[in-house]
LUMMIRO-561609 format. One record per residue (C-alpha): residue number from 1; x, y, z. Coordinates in nm, 4 decimals. Example, Ala and Ser with C-alpha at 12.3 -4.5 7.8 and 13.67 -1.06 7.14 Angstrom:
<atoms>
(1,(1.2300,-0.4500,0.7800)),
(2,(1.3670,-0.1060,0.7140)),
</atoms>
This chain:
<atoms>
(1,(3.1419,-1.3167,2.6366)),
(2,(3.0599,-1.7070,2.6144)),
(3,(2.7434,-1.9340,2.6589)),
(4,(2.7786,-2.2115,2.9313)),
(5,(2.5645,-2.5629,2.9567)),
(6,(2.7321,-2.8663,2.9552)),
(7,(3.0997,-2.6977,2.7511)),
(8,(3.3903,-2.4932,2.8392)),
(9,(3.4330,-2.2398,2.9038)),
(10,(3.3138,-2.2916,3.2509)),
(11,(3.1290,-2.0231,3.4422)),
(12,(3.4335,-2.0046,3.7430)),
(13,(3.6140,-1.9039,3.4093)),
(14,(3.2867,-1.6660,3.2455)),
(15,(3.2774,-1.5191,3.5545)),
(16,(3.7255,-1.3719,3.6323)),
(17,(3.6399,-1.2392,3.2996)),
(18,(3.3814,-1.1023,3.4241)),
(19,(3.5438,-0.9724,3.6879)),
(20,(3.8113,-0.7489,3.5170)),
(21,(3.5569,-0.5873,3.2852)),
(22,(3.5257,-0.1766,3.4109)),
(23,(3.1454,-0.1019,3.2579)),
(24,(2.9143,0.1768,3.3306)),
(25,(2.5331,0.0810,3.3704)),
(26,(2.2170,-0.0498,3.5796)),
(27,(2.3116,-0.1690,3.9109)),
(28,(2.0085,-0.4481,3.7787)),
(29,(1.7704,-0.5975,3.5244)),
(30,(1.4669,-0.6305,3.5594)),
(31,(1.5532,-0.6785,3.9529)),
(32,(1.8574,-0.9244,3.8722)),
(33,(2.2120,-0.8138,3.9076)),
(34,(2.4098,-0.8122,3.5903)),
(35,(2.7475,-1.0056,3.5728)),
(36,(2.7940,-0.7774,3.2325)),
(37,(2.6109,-0.4826,3.0340)),
(38,(2.6210,-0.3104,2.6969)),
(39,(2.4427,0.0098,2.7890)),
(40,(2.3984,0.3444,2.5964)),
(41,(2.5026,0.7215,2.7377)),
(42,(2.1782,0.7250,2.9654)),
(43,(2.3269,0.3778,3.1608)),
(44,(1.9980,0.2301,2.9355)),
(45,(2.1050,-0.1326,2.9271)),
(46,(2.0586,-0.2870,2.5687)),
(47,(2.1909,-0.6527,2.5974)),
(48,(2.2904,-0.8174,2.9401)),
(49,(2.3878,-1.1090,3.0932)),
(50,(2.3507,-1.2720,3.4482)),
(51,(2.5395,-1.4252,3.6792)),
(52,(2.2990,-1.7958,3.5390)),
(53,(2.4757,-1.7342,3.2096)),
(54,(2.0663,-1.5450,3.0654)),
(55,(2.1057,-1.2865,2.8263)),
(56,(1.8551,-0.9543,2.8332)),
(57,(1.8042,-0.7666,2.5000)),
(58,(1.6599,-0.4648,2.5473)),
(59,(1.4209,-0.5780,2.8141)),
(60,(1.3250,-0.8831,2.6609)),
(61,(1.4309,-1.2310,2.7566)),
(62,(1.7310,-1.3403,2.4545)),
(63,(1.8920,-1.6595,2.5707)),
(64,(1.6163,-1.8809,2.8218)),
(65,(1.7774,-2.1744,3.0409)),
(66,(1.4707,-2.2824,3.1787)),
(67,(1.3407,-2.4948,2.8709)),
(68,(1.4793,-2.8217,2.8002)),
(69,(1.4438,-2.7413,2.3934)),
(70,(1.4797,-2.3800,2.3170)),
(71,(1.8848,-2.2699,2.3760)),
(72,(1.8592,-1.9392,2.2270)),
(73,(1.5551,-1.7533,2.1524)),
(74,(1.3836,-1.4107,2.0283)),
(75,(1.0816,-1.2685,2.2204)),
(76,(0.8123,-1.0286,2.3080)),
(77,(0.6713,-0.8663,2.5730)),
(78,(0.4884,-1.1464,2.6794)),
(79,(0.7567,-1.4387,2.6221)),
(80,(0.6304,-1.6090,2.3103)),
(81,(0.8987,-1.6813,2.1016)),
(82,(0.9595,-1.4974,1.7048)),
(83,(1.2577,-1.6831,1.6545)),
(84,(1.4589,-1.9984,1.7953)),
(85,(1.7184,-2.2340,1.8595)),
(86,(1.6849,-2.6007,1.9680)),
(87,(1.9711,-2.8122,2.0883)),
(88,(2.0767,-3.0012,1.8259)),
(89,(2.0847,-2.7103,1.5857)),
(90,(1.7703,-2.6872,1.4900)),
(91,(1.5361,-2.4248,1.4246)),
(92,(1.1905,-2.2471,1.5254)),
(93,(1.0210,-1.9377,1.3963)),
(94,(0.6361,-1.8317,1.4323)),
(95,(0.5942,-2.2302,1.5710)),
(96,(0.7310,-2.3789,1.2482)),
(97,(1.0425,-2.6157,1.3006)),
(98,(1.3214,-2.6094,1.1014)),
(99,(1.5154,-2.9341,1.1178)),
(100,(1.5599,-3.3433,1.0807)),
(101,(1.4740,-3.4795,1.3407)),
(102,(1.2744,-3.7971,1.4230)),
(103,(1.2692,-3.7953,1.0024)),
(104,(1.5268,-4.0016,0.8664)),
(105,(1.4216,-3.9069,0.5171)),
(106,(1.6017,-3.5655,0.5179)),
(107,(1.8765,-3.4262,0.6654)),
(108,(1.7313,-3.0683,0.7239)),
(109,(1.3160,-2.9992,0.6755)),
(110,(1.0883,-2.7361,0.7172)),
(111,(0.7927,-2.8367,0.9224)),
(112,(0.4437,-2.6955,1.0214)),
(113,(0.3769,-2.7612,1.4025)),
(114,(0.2133,-3.1148,1.3048)),
(115,(0.5236,-3.2242,1.1305)),
(116,(0.4392,-3.2227,0.8099)),
(117,(0.7343,-3.1188,0.6024)),
(118,(0.7058,-2.8505,0.3509)),
(119,(1.0620,-2.8240,0.2273)),
(120,(1.3098,-3.1081,0.3049)),
(121,(1.6622,-3.1215,0.1842)),
(122,(1.8207,-3.5149,0.1584)),
(123,(2.1184,-3.6160,0.2506)),
(124,(2.2335,-3.6096,-0.1955)),
(125,(2.1191,-3.2165,-0.2085)),
(126,(1.8179,-3.3277,-0.3210)),
(127,(1.5359,-3.0648,-0.2869)),
(128,(1.1492,-3.1732,-0.2477)),
(129,(0.8688,-2.9471,-0.1441)),
(130,(0.5070,-3.0244,-0.0921)),
(131,(0.4285,-2.6209,-0.1581)),
(132,(0.2091,-2.6362,-0.5111)),
(133,(0.2894,-2.2990,-0.7220)),
(134,(0.0183,-2.1092,-0.7081)),
(135,(-0.2480,-2.1173,-0.9801)),
(136,(-0.2882,-1.8032,-1.1652)),
(137,(-0.6513,-1.6704,-1.0695)),
(138,(-0.7047,-1.5098,-1.4516)),
(139,(-0.6328,-1.6433,-1.7766)),
(140,(-0.6108,-1.4507,-2.0906)),
(141,(-0.8841,-1.3635,-2.2836)),
(142,(-1.0479,-1.6101,-2.5124)),
(143,(-1.3323,-1.5626,-2.7631)),
(144,(-1.6654,-1.8220,-2.7891)),
(145,(-1.9935,-1.8133,-3.0753)),
(146,(-2.1766,-1.5236,-2.7630)),
(147,(-1.9534,-1.2532,-2.6741)),
(148,(-2.1980,-1.0989,-2.3888)),
(149,(-2.0748,-0.6824,-2.3833)),
(150,(-2.2081,-0.4285,-2.1594)),
(151,(-2.2107,-0.0663,-2.1654)),
(152,(-2.2390,0.0739,-1.7908)),
(153,(-2.2489,0.3421,-1.5862)),
(154,(-2.4241,0.6243,-1.5452)),
(155,(-2.6518,0.8283,-1.8134)),
(156,(-2.3843,0.8198,-2.1063)),
(157,(-2.3614,0.4921,-2.1191)),
(158,(-2.7321,0.4153,-2.1466)),
(159,(-2.7956,0.6952,-2.4463)),
(160,(-2.8870,1.0172,-2.2424)),
(161,(-3.0388,1.2960,-2.4725)),
(162,(-2.8963,1.0230,-2.7740)),
(163,(-3.2789,1.1290,-3.0033)),
(164,(-3.3483,1.0393,-3.2243)),
(165,(-3.2095,0.6818,-3.2649)),
(166,(-2.9524,0.6507,-3.5596)),
(167,(-2.9412,0.2868,-3.5469)),
(168,(-3.2201,0.0848,-3.6622)),
(169,(-3.1098,-0.1938,-3.8936)),
(170,(-2.9627,-0.4826,-3.7871)),
(171,(-2.6520,-0.4989,-4.0003)),
(172,(-2.5128,-0.8325,-3.8939)),
(173,(-2.6397,-1.1312,-3.6791)),
(174,(-2.5675,-0.9291,-3.2957)),
(175,(-2.8755,-0.9303,-3.0536)),
(176,(-3.0178,-0.8073,-2.7539)),
(177,(-3.3050,-0.9046,-2.4945)),
(178,(-3.6642,-0.8949,-2.5873)),
(179,(-3.6882,-0.5624,-2.4072)),
(180,(-3.4657,-0.3820,-2.5689)),
(181,(-3.0872,-0.2984,-2.5325)),
(182,(-3.1289,-0.0431,-2.1816)),
(183,(-3.2899,-0.2274,-1.8375)),
(184,(-3.6047,-0.0599,-1.8912)),
(185,(-3.9585,-0.0567,-1.6573)),
(186,(-4.0235,-0.4167,-1.8285)),
(187,(-3.7655,-0.6484,-1.8746)),
(188,(-3.7854,-0.9724,-2.0788)),
(189,(-3.5056,-1.1929,-2.0503)),
(190,(-3.6437,-1.4678,-2.2055)),
(191,(-3.5652,-1.4157,-2.5444)),
(192,(-3.3586,-1.2275,-2.7617)),
(193,(-3.4263,-1.0189,-3.0552)),
(194,(-3.2127,-0.7840,-3.3532)),
(195,(-2.9602,-0.5772,-3.2281)),
(196,(-3.0975,-0.2104,-3.2953)),
(197,(-3.1831,0.1397,-3.1199)),
(198,(-3.4695,0.3005,-3.0347)),
(199,(-3.5920,0.6555,-2.8817)),
(200,(-3.7405,0.6218,-2.4802)),
(201,(-3.8617,0.9825,-2.5431)),
(202,(-4.0226,1.0481,-2.1978)),
(203,(-3.7407,0.9802,-2.0850)),
(204,(-3.5126,1.1261,-2.3205)),
(205,(-3.3208,0.8212,-2.4232)),
(206,(-3.1540,0.7370,-2.7259)),
(207,(-2.8989,0.5946,-2.9646)),
(208,(-2.6432,0.4392,-2.7520)),
(209,(-2.2503,0.3478,-2.7977)),
(210,(-2.3839,-0.0660,-2.8243)),
(211,(-2.5041,-0.0837,-3.1857)),
(212,(-2.2437,0.0868,-3.2845)),
(213,(-1.9362,-0.1078,-3.0775)),
(214,(-2.0642,-0.4474,-3.1680)),
(215,(-2.1362,-0.3477,-3.5484)),
(216,(-1.7843,-0.2520,-3.5757)),
(217,(-1.6485,-0.5310,-3.4357)),
(218,(-1.8622,-0.7462,-3.6174)),
(219,(-1.7149,-0.5649,-3.9465)),
(220,(-1.4073,-0.5672,-3.8302)),
(221,(-1.3088,-0.9342,-3.6443)),
(222,(-1.2344,-1.2344,-3.8552)),
(223,(-1.3690,-1.4320,-3.5567)),
(224,(-1.7276,-1.3382,-3.6788)),
(225,(-1.7072,-1.4269,-3.9718)),
(226,(-1.4743,-1.7663,-4.0019)),
(227,(-1.6657,-1.8946,-3.5914)),
(228,(-2.0489,-1.7432,-3.6804)),
(229,(-1.9644,-1.4865,-3.3993)),
(230,(-2.2391,-1.3613,-3.2167)),
(231,(-2.2167,-1.0156,-3.0246)),
(232,(-2.5146,-0.9849,-2.7100)),
(233,(-2.6136,-0.5832,-2.6661)),
(234,(-2.6444,-0.4638,-2.3026)),
(235,(-2.6821,-0.1434,-2.1776)),
(236,(-2.7566,-0.1733,-1.7946)),
(237,(-2.6231,0.1939,-1.5904)),
(238,(-2.8405,0.4352,-1.4946)),
(239,(-2.8064,0.8016,-1.4914)),
(240,(-2.6763,0.9771,-1.1761)),
(241,(-2.4716,0.7274,-1.0400)),
(242,(-2.2318,0.7272,-0.8042)),
(243,(-1.9343,0.4654,-0.8490)),
(244,(-2.0267,0.3054,-0.4851)),
(245,(-2.3893,0.3035,-0.6345)),
(246,(-2.3225,0.1102,-0.9333)),
(247,(-2.0490,-0.1245,-0.6963)),
(248,(-2.1617,-0.4824,-0.5524)),
(249,(-2.4452,-0.4644,-0.4110)),
(250,(-2.6669,-0.2614,-0.5458)),
(251,(-2.9154,-0.2928,-0.7355)),
(252,(-2.7621,-0.1620,-1.0678)),
(253,(-2.4951,-0.4238,-1.0344)),
(254,(-2.7641,-0.7144,-0.9470)),
(255,(-2.9259,-0.6260,-1.2544)),
(256,(-2.5916,-0.6640,-1.4487)),
(257,(-2.5429,-0.9695,-1.3295)),
(258,(-2.9345,-1.1149,-1.3947)),
(259,(-2.8527,-0.9867,-1.7682)),
(260,(-2.5100,-1.2063,-1.7561)),
(261,(-2.6760,-1.4592,-1.6215)),
(262,(-2.9939,-1.4523,-1.8159)),
(263,(-2.7462,-1.4202,-2.1536)),
(264,(-2.6095,-1.7235,-2.0852)),
(265,(-2.8599,-1.9465,-2.0085)),
(266,(-2.9600,-1.8214,-2.3280)),
(267,(-2.6557,-1.8765,-2.5743)),
(268,(-2.6449,-2.2412,-2.3101)),
(269,(-2.9932,-2.3502,-2.4709)),
(270,(-2.9482,-2.2924,-2.8026)),
(271,(-2.6040,-2.4592,-2.7736)),
(272,(-2.3854,-2.2123,-2.8152)),
(273,(-2.0403,-2.1117,-2.5893)),
(274,(-2.0783,-1.7699,-2.4709)),
(275,(-1.8496,-1.4953,-2.2425)),
(276,(-1.8466,-1.1967,-2.0908)),
(277,(-1.6293,-1.0577,-2.3506)),
(278,(-1.5762,-0.6240,-2.2043)),
(279,(-1.7548,-0.4148,-2.0312)),
(280,(-1.7629,-0.0264,-2.1497)),
(281,(-1.7048,0.1909,-1.8453)),
(282,(-1.8681,0.4868,-1.8976)),
(283,(-1.9040,0.6839,-1.5800)),
(284,(-1.7263,0.9134,-1.3732)),
(285,(-1.9639,1.2776,-1.3958)),
(286,(-2.1660,1.2306,-1.0806)),
(287,(-1.8726,1.1026,-0.8505)),
(288,(-1.6975,1.4844,-0.9899)),
(289,(-2.0496,1.6334,-0.7429)),
(290,(-1.9913,1.4228,-0.4845)),
(291,(-1.6554,1.4879,-0.4518)),
(292,(-1.5225,1.1659,-0.4659)),
(293,(-1.1343,1.1846,-0.4446)),
(294,(-0.8318,1.0238,-0.6791)),
(295,(-0.7638,0.7230,-0.4662)),
(296,(-1.0937,0.6217,-0.3574)),
(297,(-1.2709,0.6189,-0.7258)),
(298,(-0.9364,0.4085,-0.8537)),
(299,(-1.0203,0.1962,-0.5182)),
(300,(-1.3672,0.0762,-0.5673)),
(301,(-1.2643,0.0552,-1.0013)),
(302,(-1.0388,-0.2078,-0.9172)),
(303,(-1.3149,-0.3553,-0.6570)),
(304,(-1.6026,-0.3298,-0.9303)),
(305,(-1.4225,-0.5414,-1.1514)),
(306,(-1.2945,-0.8026,-0.9265)),
(307,(-1.6498,-0.8522,-0.8313)),
(308,(-1.7872,-0.8392,-1.1387)),
(309,(-1.5034,-1.0978,-1.2848)),
(310,(-1.5724,-1.3484,-0.9941)),
(311,(-1.9435,-1.2923,-1.0110)),
(312,(-1.9312,-1.4089,-1.3526)),
(313,(-1.6919,-1.6985,-1.3544)),
(314,(-1.9506,-1.8390,-1.1365)),
(315,(-2.2179,-1.8124,-1.3845)),
(316,(-2.0502,-1.9088,-1.7305)),
(317,(-1.7198,-2.0598,-1.5762)),
(318,(-1.4579,-1.7888,-1.8212)),
(319,(-1.1250,-1.7960,-1.6379)),
(320,(-0.9747,-1.4958,-1.7809)),
(321,(-1.0582,-1.0978,-1.5836)),
(322,(-1.3312,-0.9059,-1.7830)),
(323,(-1.1357,-0.6068,-1.9387)),
(324,(-1.2793,-0.2510,-1.8713)),
(325,(-1.2484,-0.0146,-2.1526)),
(326,(-1.3522,0.3573,-2.0814)),
(327,(-1.3766,0.7598,-2.1848)),
(328,(-1.1657,1.0113,-2.0578)),
(329,(-1.4402,1.2364,-1.9635)),
(330,(-1.3476,1.6356,-2.0539)),
(331,(-1.6656,1.7593,-1.8236)),
(332,(-1.5399,1.8758,-1.5034)),
(333,(-1.5739,2.1925,-1.5258)),
(334,(-1.9061,2.1808,-1.6689)),
(335,(-1.9332,1.9858,-1.2937)),
(336,(-1.7949,2.2660,-1.1426)),
(337,(-1.4348,2.1006,-1.0960)),
(338,(-1.0831,2.2613,-1.2473)),
(339,(-0.8796,2.0433,-1.2151)),
(340,(-1.0074,1.6706,-1.3322)),
(341,(-0.7995,1.4679,-1.0769)),
(342,(-1.0929,1.2005,-1.1632)),
(343,(-0.9754,1.0922,-1.4615)),
(344,(-0.6321,1.1509,-1.4448)),
(345,(-0.6523,0.8695,-1.2022)),
(346,(-0.8161,0.6995,-1.4249)),
(347,(-0.5605,0.6778,-1.7255)),
(348,(-0.3170,0.6224,-1.4391)),
(349,(-0.5236,0.3129,-1.3565)),
(350,(-0.5685,0.1785,-1.7030)),
(351,(-0.1723,0.2603,-1.7211)),
(352,(-0.0988,0.0257,-1.3925)),
(353,(-0.3779,-0.2299,-1.4524)),
(354,(-0.3277,-0.4831,-1.7609)),
(355,(-0.7212,-0.5426,-1.8023)),
(356,(-0.7896,-0.1718,-1.8043)),
(357,(-0.7898,0.0638,-2.0915)),
(358,(-0.8328,0.3907,-2.2114)),
(359,(-1.0082,0.4412,-2.5316)),
(360,(-1.0221,0.7614,-2.6256)),
(361,(-1.0450,1.1608,-2.5517)),
(362,(-1.3948,1.3464,-2.5362)),
(363,(-1.3726,1.6884,-2.5894)),
(364,(-1.3406,1.6653,-2.9543)),
(365,(-1.7031,1.5176,-2.8897)),
(366,(-2.0511,1.7267,-3.0136)),
(367,(-2.2679,1.7875,-2.6762)),
(368,(-2.6253,1.8073,-2.6539)),
(369,(-2.6775,2.1828,-2.6723)),
(370,(-2.9553,2.1677,-2.3973)),
(371,(-2.7118,2.0542,-2.1196)),
(372,(-2.3301,2.0571,-2.2732)),
(373,(-2.2767,1.7471,-2.0866)),
(374,(-2.4823,1.4687,-2.2607)),
(375,(-2.3794,1.3730,-2.6176)),
(376,(-2.6140,1.3558,-2.9531)),
(377,(-2.7064,1.0558,-3.1009)),
(378,(-2.3819,1.0550,-3.3600)),
(379,(-2.1672,1.1291,-3.0852)),
(380,(-2.2694,0.8390,-2.9569)),
(381,(-2.2279,0.6834,-3.2709)),
(382,(-1.8804,0.8007,-3.2348)),
(383,(-1.8448,0.6746,-2.8851)),
(384,(-1.9386,0.3200,-3.0057)),
(385,(-1.6722,0.3791,-3.2784)),
(386,(-1.3868,0.4319,-3.0402)),
(387,(-1.4883,0.1905,-2.8077)),
(388,(-1.4636,-0.0852,-3.0081)),
(389,(-1.1386,-0.0050,-3.2308)),
(390,(-1.0186,-0.0080,-2.8326)),
(391,(-1.1682,-0.3780,-2.8463)),
(392,(-1.0289,-0.4552,-3.1393)),
(393,(-0.6901,-0.3782,-3.0405)),
(394,(-0.7080,-0.5294,-2.7382)),
(395,(-0.7405,-0.8629,-2.8490)),
(396,(-0.5008,-0.8437,-3.1065)),
(397,(-0.2094,-0.6793,-2.9790)),
(398,(-0.3258,-0.7054,-2.6308)),
(399,(-0.3334,-0.2916,-2.5960)),
(400,(-0.4812,-0.0203,-2.6831)),
(401,(-0.2545,0.2853,-2.8285)),
(402,(-0.3145,0.5867,-2.7322)),
(403,(-0.2316,0.9753,-2.8762)),
(404,(-0.0091,1.0503,-2.4873)),
(405,(0.2828,1.1784,-2.3680)),
(406,(0.5684,1.0057,-2.4160)),
(407,(0.8502,1.2199,-2.2606)),
(408,(0.9388,1.5544,-2.2063)),
(409,(1.2650,1.8000,-2.2458)),
(410,(1.2748,2.0993,-2.0952)),
(411,(1.5598,2.3240,-2.2234)),
(412,(1.6050,2.6743,-2.1131)),
(413,(1.2592,2.8415,-2.2681)),
(414,(1.2579,2.5966,-2.4393)),
(415,(0.9874,2.1922,-2.4062)),
(416,(1.0060,1.9699,-2.6496)),
(417,(0.7093,1.7163,-2.6092)),
(418,(0.7704,1.3513,-2.7443)),
(419,(0.3983,1.2632,-2.8323)),
(420,(0.3292,0.8774,-2.8767)),
(421,(0.0942,0.8723,-3.2296)),
(422,(-0.0382,0.5815,-3.3654)),
(423,(-0.0890,0.6817,-3.7120)),
(424,(0.1001,0.9588,-3.7881)),
(425,(0.1626,1.2705,-3.8181)),
(426,(0.0730,1.5001,-3.5709)),
(427,(-0.1791,1.7902,-3.6744)),
(428,(-0.2692,2.0924,-3.4601)),
(429,(-0.6183,2.0713,-3.5925)),
(430,(-0.8512,2.4249,-3.5564)),
(431,(-1.1333,2.2743,-3.7670)),
(432,(-1.3080,1.9664,-3.5536)),
(433,(-1.1598,2.1822,-3.1897)),
(434,(-1.2050,2.4918,-3.2364)),
(435,(-0.8531,2.6863,-3.1489)),
(436,(-0.7421,2.6873,-2.7704)),
(437,(-0.5209,2.9257,-2.5682)),
(438,(-0.1808,2.7949,-2.6682)),
(439,(-0.3115,2.4386,-2.8896)),
(440,(-0.4202,2.3268,-2.5077)),
(441,(-0.0929,2.3436,-2.3052)),
(442,(-0.0238,2.5444,-2.0067)),
(443,(0.1985,2.5955,-1.7341)),
(444,(0.1004,2.5944,-1.3712)),
(445,(0.2948,2.6142,-1.0571)),
(446,(0.3673,2.2760,-0.8469)),
(447,(0.4008,2.4838,-0.5376)),
(448,(0.0712,2.7116,-0.5599)),
(449,(-0.1314,2.5573,-0.8248)),
(450,(-0.0796,2.9647,-1.0325)),
(451,(-0.0488,2.9395,-1.4123)),
(452,(0.2939,3.0446,-1.5578)),
(453,(0.1484,3.2337,-1.8262)),
(454,(0.4890,3.2584,-2.0322)),
(455,(0.4161,2.9888,-2.3758)),
(456,(0.4583,3.1975,-2.6746)),
(457,(0.4722,2.9512,-2.9476)),
(458,(0.3210,2.5574,-3.0083)),
(459,(0.4536,2.4187,-3.3055)),
(460,(0.4879,2.1062,-3.4541)),
(461,(0.8802,2.0044,-3.4468)),
(462,(0.8197,1.6758,-3.5431)),
(463,(0.5789,1.3231,-3.6573)),
(464,(0.5595,1.2766,-3.3484)),
(465,(0.6893,1.6305,-3.2093)),
(466,(0.5157,1.9325,-3.0312)),
(467,(0.8044,2.2301,-2.9060)),
(468,(0.6601,2.5122,-2.6961)),
(469,(0.8589,2.8515,-2.6704)),
(470,(0.8463,3.0392,-2.3532)),
(471,(0.9113,3.4088,-2.2906)),
(472,(1.1193,3.3113,-1.9444)),
(473,(1.2873,3.0816,-1.7904)),
(474,(1.0543,2.7356,-1.6787)),
(475,(1.0680,2.7623,-1.2636)),
(476,(1.1472,2.4155,-1.1554)),
(477,(0.8256,2.3704,-1.0125)),
(478,(0.6981,2.3636,-1.3492)),
(479,(0.3813,2.1124,-1.4074)),
(480,(0.2780,2.1074,-1.8124)),
(481,(-0.1061,2.1061,-1.8541)),
(482,(-0.2883,2.0292,-2.1883)),
(483,(-0.6229,2.0252,-2.2069)),
(484,(-0.7560,2.0880,-1.8475)),
(485,(-0.8446,2.4934,-1.9415)),
(486,(-0.7638,2.7810,-1.7879)),
(487,(-0.9317,3.0290,-1.5102)),
(488,(-1.2263,3.1875,-1.6125)),
(489,(-1.3324,2.9900,-1.8692)),
(490,(-1.7081,2.8302,-1.9239)),
(491,(-1.8182,2.5694,-1.7387)),
(492,(-1.9162,2.3987,-2.0316)),
(493,(-1.7911,2.0766,-2.2139)),
(494,(-1.7816,2.1404,-2.5918)),
(495,(-1.5126,2.1149,-2.8522)),
(496,(-1.5750,2.4928,-2.9646)),
(497,(-1.5167,2.6614,-2.5841)),
(498,(-1.4890,2.4180,-2.3029)),
(499,(-1.1883,2.2364,-2.1412)),
(500,(-1.0165,2.1374,-2.4827)),
(501,(-0.7172,2.0630,-2.6680)),
(502,(-0.6265,2.0832,-3.0928)),
(503,(-0.3257,1.7873,-3.1019)),
(504,(-0.4184,1.4634,-3.3019)),
(505,(-0.3086,1.1986,-3.5165)),
(506,(-0.4137,1.1087,-3.8439)),
(507,(-0.6425,0.8273,-3.8206)),
(508,(-0.9178,0.9692,-3.9280)),
(509,(-0.7604,1.0115,-4.2765)),
(510,(-0.8511,0.5823,-4.2973)),
(511,(-1.1235,0.6031,-3.9972)),
(512,(-1.4300,0.7808,-4.1258)),
(513,(-1.8168,0.7337,-4.1893)),
(514,(-2.0760,0.9495,-4.3195)),
(515,(-2.3045,1.0372,-4.0132)),
(516,(-2.6830,1.1019,-3.9963)),
(517,(-2.6170,1.4798,-4.2034)),
(518,(-2.4149,1.3571,-4.3999)),
(519,(-2.1386,1.4776,-4.2752)),
(520,(-1.8206,1.2888,-4.2639)),
(521,(-1.6743,1.2438,-3.8759)),
(522,(-1.3394,1.1060,-3.7936)),
(523,(-1.2628,0.8748,-3.5967)),
(524,(-0.8346,1.0408,-3.4462)),
(525,(-0.6566,1.0182,-3.1847)),
(526,(-0.6696,1.3499,-2.9563)),
(527,(-0.4390,1.4016,-2.7223)),
(528,(-0.5589,1.2546,-2.3501)),
(529,(-0.5837,1.5312,-2.0891)),
(530,(-0.2296,1.5485,-1.9099)),
(531,(-0.0495,1.7060,-1.6137)),
(532,(0.3055,1.6165,-1.6593)),
(533,(0.5995,1.7408,-1.4074)),
(534,(0.9078,1.9071,-1.5917)),
</atoms>
């Protein structure tokens, strides 16, 4: 088959070739009898040529002899050209021409419809580009003299049931708004005072995590002493809020941005540099109740971080995305949910997103006995220590080290679990957390969700390994659960009888303190709630 237009072979030659072909196909394509057609078994034309030399492909014109510019085009049903070869050898793609015609500087160029060159090749091979490399939207995190942090979320972010407050003395020069760390009914954002905790008995609010975490940073961060850093503590959440009620466009979000603006103004007036350093995301329980799907939740959380980072940049000029540090709630059964899809989704998000970080598991905490949902005052202080440690690790190392499943080997009736262990060795601890069945491990069916109750022992097999032995071969559809709970377990959040596990590292040997009851509290890394296919 040959195309012809002011060139050989000529039409007579092509016609002679066509007359000697035998083919099956339609007697006409779009009303024009084809000289040659390639068809399928049903006789439908895939490509054909008519007596005028026009080519058709699946009914769409591919060669158009009626234009004085386009030699060959791939077009849609409306005749709009997607890709064309022009006379002279130039190309055109979706309205962008690649040519040197009319531009003596280049032998080849990619231009827009106005003729402006985006990319050009000169005769000596030099490539000229006017396309600028995209400038990253965010830079690495940096410190300032005044660093704002906010505990944002629902009731656990604001110290619900944390009575009486225990952090009543300013140990460092950290500050809060004059009206207090929480957003109370009467706000005073025009001045700052010493950061300490306080009780709001009428609303059952007491200790938050804020003073504990800022004190941790002040005690352990060299910037505090070297550069005179102050942490500006805030807690702007509201009890019972779903994530969509905390995102941009809602009153709680507006309160947060108002606090950012006010804190920035105070620092600016004092002649001190300022940034929004970290947000501590303390929320998920209301979305269990609402039935929010994990993918919806993750998308909303990403959106919140992006919106807040952009809005903060408008206020402060800072160029880094605000890191979100969060806890892994263990209250799913308390909310009537057997499978903790939301916190597993949050954990996946933290592993995938550079600026979202899980700080700790929560099944080793003390919960208020009246509701098995909110924390005690000492437990809020403990949460602050975990949060502060996570923020410090993030600043120093760019990541937070956690006790989480690293690798699994399944062989016959043995499963060996390798665990990332920040401070070896691993421990099966039944003192802080009451012994759970199989130390918290269970094998479930990925096919039907039922439990394979075949675990006979769970033992440590190394400083970072756990060996699980079963009474039968492990099914091919097995999935290993940890600290999720079992059928029939009580609907509570508790280190005694809630969803829990007994696997932890040994960080608490050196990271501990005396609580308000004169007992030692430890900040060991407990193995995160997990569900891993094996």
